[in-house]
C-alpha positions, 0 to 999 in steps of 0.5 A, a space after each residue: 568324683 567325690 562322695 557329695 558330687 555324686 549325691 548331687 548328681 543323683 539328686 539332680 537325675 532323680 528330679 529330672 524325671 518331671 515331664 517337660 511340659 511342667 518344667 516348661 510352665 514353671 519356667 514361664 511362671 519364674 520368667 513372668 514373676 521376674 518380670 512382675 517383680 522387675 516392673 515392680 522394683 522400677 515403680 518403687 524406684 521411680 516413686 523413691 526418685 519423686 519423693 526425694 525430689 519432692 523432699 528436696 523441693 520442700 526443703 528449698 521452699 522452707 529454707 527460702 521462706 525462713 530467709 524471706 521471714 527473717 528479712 520481713 522481721 529485721 525491716 519492722 525493726 529497722 522501721 522502729 529504729 529510723 525515728 530514733 535516727 531522726 531524733 539523734 539528727 535532730 538532737 544534734 542539729 539543736 545544741 551547737 554550743 561549747 558547754 555542749 560539746 562533750 555531750 555532743 561528742 557522746 551523741 555523734 558516737 552513739 549515732 554513727 554506731 546506729 548508723 554503722 550497724 544499720 548499714 551492716 544489716 543491709 539498710 541503705 540511707 538515700 540522700 536525693 538533693 539534686 536528683 530527679 524526683 522519683 515517686 517510688 523513693 521520694 514523697 513531695 511535701 512541697 513545690 517550688 516554681 523556679 527556672 534555676 533548676 531543672 523541672 522535677 529536681 529536689 531541691 531540699 530533703 526534710 527526711 532521707 530514704 531508707 531501703 532495705 533489701 531493695 524495699 523502701 522502708 521510708 520515702 524521702 521527704 522533699 521539696 521539688 522544683 517545678 517551672 512555672 506554668 509548665 506541664 508538670 504544673 497543669 498534670 499536678 493540679 
């Protein structure tokens, strides 16, 4: 044995002169401290996991709110552009003479660019001509009594509808077919 090992053994032998009772109480205290520290560690780990989950939920909620805010802002901008689209349509319909051909071509290009950009944003233009009247998508401006078309069919579109992300920005203004003396006549009147 080396000198160092002998010193360690001598030190251990000298320390073993304690009574057995104090050694067992020390080990019991150490065991209870270890158990307490283990329980504290488990509690801290659970707290950490809960905090991480709370933070992840917070992050997801904030991302969702930002996306919704962005969609609402885009919808407001698009709603303000719809009358401009209508203005272009009226201008294009008004001047069909040959002397306005070059202006008309320029207006048509700008109009097409505007519609393409709105479509890229997710705006859909809905043309309901010939379809059934849907009070969520259409606003009836006039009724025409006729038996030539099915009851509730859209006969004419005054203004098309615009939809953005499933939300109606503007309902279509339409003329609707109604059968004379039919049930829909009594329900509306």
